[in-house]
Every structure is written in structure tokens, then in C-alpha cells.
C-alpha positions in Angstrom: 103.5 77.4 98.4 102.5 80.0 101.0 99.2 81.9 100.9 101.2 85.1 100.2 103.0 83.5 97.3 99.7 82.1 95.9 98.1 85.5 96.2 101.1 87.1 94.4 100.9 84.5 91.7 97.2 85.3 91.2 98.1 88.8 90.3 100.1 87.4 87.3 103.1 89.6 87.4 100.8 92.7 87.5 98.6 91.7 84.6 95.7 91.1 87.0 96.6 93.8 89.5 94.3 96.8 89.8 93.8 99.9 92.0 90.7 101.5 93.5 88.7 98.3 93.5 89.1 95.1 95.5 87.9 93.1 92.4 86.4 93.8 89.0 84.3 91.7 86.7 87.3 90.4 84.8 89.2 88.6 87.6 91.5 91.5 88.3 92.3 92.2 92.0 94.1 94.6 94.3 96.4 93.3 97.0 93.4 92.9 99.4 91.2 91.2 96.8 93.9 88.7 96.2 94.5 88.1 99.9 90.8 88.1 100.8 90.3 85.4 98.3 92.5 83.3 100.5 90.9 84.8 103.7 94.2 85.7 105.3 93.8 88.3 108.1 97.2 87.3 109.5 98.8 87.8 106.1 97.1 91.2 105.6 98.6 92.2 109.0 102.1 91.1 107.9 101.9 93.0 104.6 100.5 96.1 106.4 103.6 96.0 108.6 105.9 95.8 105.6 104.0 98.7 103.9 104.3 100.8 107.0 108.0 100.0 107.4 109.0 100.6 103.8 106.5 103.1 102.4 105.1 105.1 105.4 104.5 108.1 103.0 101.9 106.0 101.1 99.8 105.2 104.1 97.1 107.6 105.4 95.8 105.5 108.3 98.4 103.8 110.4 96.0 102.1 112.8 94.2 99.6 110.6 96.0 97.0 108.6 93.4 96.8 105.8 93.4 100.5 105.4 97.2 100.6 105.3 97.3 98.0 102.6 94.5 99.6 100.6 96.1 103.1 100.8 99.5 101.7 99.7 97.9 99.8 96.8 96.0 102.8 95.5 98.8 105.4 96.0 99.8 107.0 92.7 103.5 106.1 93.2 102.9 102.5 93.9 103.9 100.1 91.1 103.5 96.4 90.8 107.2 96.0 91.6 106.5 97.7 95.0 103.6 95.3 95.6 105.8 92.4 94.8 108.5 93.6 97.2 106.2 94.0 100.2 104.4 90.7 99.5 107.7 88.9 99.2 109.0 90.4 102.4 105.8 89.5 104.3 106.1 86.0 102.9 109.6 85.7 104.4 108.3 86.9 107.8 105.5 84.4 107.6 108.0 81.6 107.0 110.0 82.7 110.0 106.9 82.4 112.2 106.3 78.8 111.2 
């Protein structure tokens, strides 16, 4: 299982996904919280590229991967299904790199 897939699984189909905080006191996480728990800078960069490519209207800062992912996660229009799509696409790109 890849680190992206593990991070996605940690969000439990959206039950543990949150916005506006990296983590809360109840084990809930945003995309970055889930990925940071695995300490995956490369993964964050891949997901940021997917976010920029598929949802450029939800990114305020295009130069920083972490900011791009955070802006996308917290955007009012972002749903957990959107999160799943970008994480799955990044996972495929990661597999291609190996």
C-alpha cells in the first residue's frame, strides 16, 4: 500500500476529514494532516500538482505545494469526493515514478 493510499484510508471515507485545521483532538485530519503523519513532502508535491491541474479555481497560491493543498482542502466547494480524486490521481503518478 502506498503512502497516499494509506493517508486516504486514514481519512476513513471522509469520516475523519476536516477543513481549516491540520488535526483536531479527535483524530480528524485534513489532507495535509494525513500526509504529514506519513511525512511525505514528495507526496504533497504530487497532490498539489493534481489540485492545480484539476481545480485551479480553488488554489490561491500557486507557488507553494503546501499552500495549494491547504487552499484546495479548505475551499467551500471541495468535497471529500474531490479529495479522493486528487489523492488517487497522485497515487497513480507516484506508482509511475517507481
